[in-house]
Each structure stands twice: as structure tokens, then as C-alpha cells.
C-alpha positions in Angstrom: 52.1 -10.7 -11.8 52.3 -7.2 -13.6 50.6 -9.2 -16.6 47.5 -9.9 -14.1 47.5 -6.6 -13.0 47.6 -5.1 -16.2 44.6 -7.6 -17.2 42.6 -6.3 -14.0 43.0 -2.8 -14.7 41.9 -2.8 -18.3 39.0 -5.1 -17.1 37.8 -2.4 -15.0 38.3 0.7 -17.2 36.2 -1.2 -19.8 33.3 -1.6 -17.3 30.2 0.2 -17.4 30.2 3.0 -14.4 26.4 2.6 -14.0 26.9 -1.1 -13.4 29.5 -0.6 -10.9 27.6 2.2 -9.0 24.4 -0.2 -9.2 26.2 -3.0 -7.6 27.9 -1.0 -4.8 24.7 0.6 -4.1 23.0 -2.9 -4.1 25.8 -4.1 -1.9 25.7 -1.3 0.6 21.8 -1.8 0.9 22.3 -5.7 1.7 25.3 -4.7 4.3 23.0 -2.2 5.8 20.4 -4.8 6.5 22.7 -7.2 8.0 24.5 -4.8 10.0 21.0 -3.8 11.6 20.4 -7.2 12.3 23.7 -7.6 13.9 23.3 -4.3 15.9 20.0 -5.2 17.2 21.1 -9.0 18.2 24.3 -7.9 19.8 23.0 -4.7 21.5 20.1 -6.0 22.9 21.5 -9.6 23.3 25.1 -9.3 24.5 25.2 -6.0 25.6 21.6 -5.6 26.6 22.1 -4.1 30.3 25.2 -2.1 29.4 24.0 -0.5 26.0 21.3 2.3 26.3 18.5 1.9 23.8 18.7 5.6 22.8 22.6 4.7 21.5 21.4 1.8 19.8 18.7 3.4 18.2 20.8 6.4 16.9 23.3 3.7 15.5 20.5 1.7 14.0 19.0 4.9 12.5 22.1 5.9 10.8 22.7 2.9 9.3 19.2 2.5 8.2 19.4 6.0 6.7 22.6 5.2 4.6 20.6 1.8 3.3 17.7 4.0 2.4 20.2 6.3 0.5 22.0 3.4 -1.2 18.3 1.8 -2.3 17.6 5.7 -3.7 20.9 5.7 -5.5 19.9 2.0 -7.1 16.7 3.7 -8.2 18.1 6.7 -9.6 20.3 4.5 -11.7 17.7 2.7 -13.1 15.5 5.7 -13.7 18.6 7.1 -15.8 19.4 4.1 -17.5 15.5 3.8 -18.6 15.8 7.5 -20.3 15.3 9.6 -17.4 17.2 12.6 -17.0 20.4 12.8 -15.1 20.1 13.7 -11.3 22.2 15.7 -8.9 20.5 13.7 -6.2 22.8 10.4 -7.3 26.1 12.3 -6.6 24.8 13.3 -3.3 23.8 9.7 -2.6 27.1 8.5 -3.5 28.5 10.3 -0.8 25.9 10.5 1.9 25.2 6.7 2.0 28.4 5.4 3.2 28.8 8.4 5.7 25.5 7.5 7.3 26.6 3.9 7.3 30.1 4.5 8.8 28.7 6.9 11.3 26.3 4.3 12.5 28.7 1.8 12.8 31.2 4.3 14.7 28.4 5.2 17.1 27.5 1.7 17.5 31.2 0.6 18.5 31.5 4.0 20.2 28.6 3.1 22.7 30.3 -0.4 23.3 33.7 0.6 23.8 33.9 4.1 25.2 32.0 3.4 28.5 34.6 0.4 28.9 37.8 2.9 29.0 
């Protein structure tokens, strides 16, 4: 088992951090789109009467902002890989995109489950 573990650790240590960051942002963009679709479907279908449109809009907006930030992170990585200068924006996007995504999920779940308490 430790042989497998050491192989995995070595494989990830030797990988390119730009490739990992690009894939991370790519998956966050895809996950944001899928999540927005699920929120709208669940929010307007299953909880259509109980969930205020304002709270659904906040949740969808925050998840959408996370997806847009992740897409901007992808663009920055491609720009840097193409010979552009490094940007401080990439550091902020790396932190703000998952925070916005998580906040949107939290608002959505809170707006569903808190009134039920």
C-alpha cells in the first residue's frame, strides 16, 4: 500500500502546476453550470412555492460569479502560458472562485432548510 502511495505522491509532485490549476478551474466552471441548472430546477420545481425568488437569485448569482471567476482563471493561465506576464489576479481568482461557489451553495441550502426549522 505504501508503494502505491509513494507512486501517487511522486506523480503529483512531478506534474506541472499550471496544468493542475487549469484543470481545477475547468472543473469549477463545469460544476458551476451544472449547479446553476440544478438550483433553478429544484428551486422552481420542487420548492417553487416555498423558496423566494430573491434568495434563489442570490444563490444562482454567487455560483455564477464563481464560475465566471474560474473561467477568468483559465484565461489567465492560457495567457501566461502563451508568454504573457504573471498576474496577481490569478492568486485572487484561485481564492475567490471557490468561496463564491461555496457561498452560493450555502445560500441555496440555507434558504431551503432554515425555514423548515
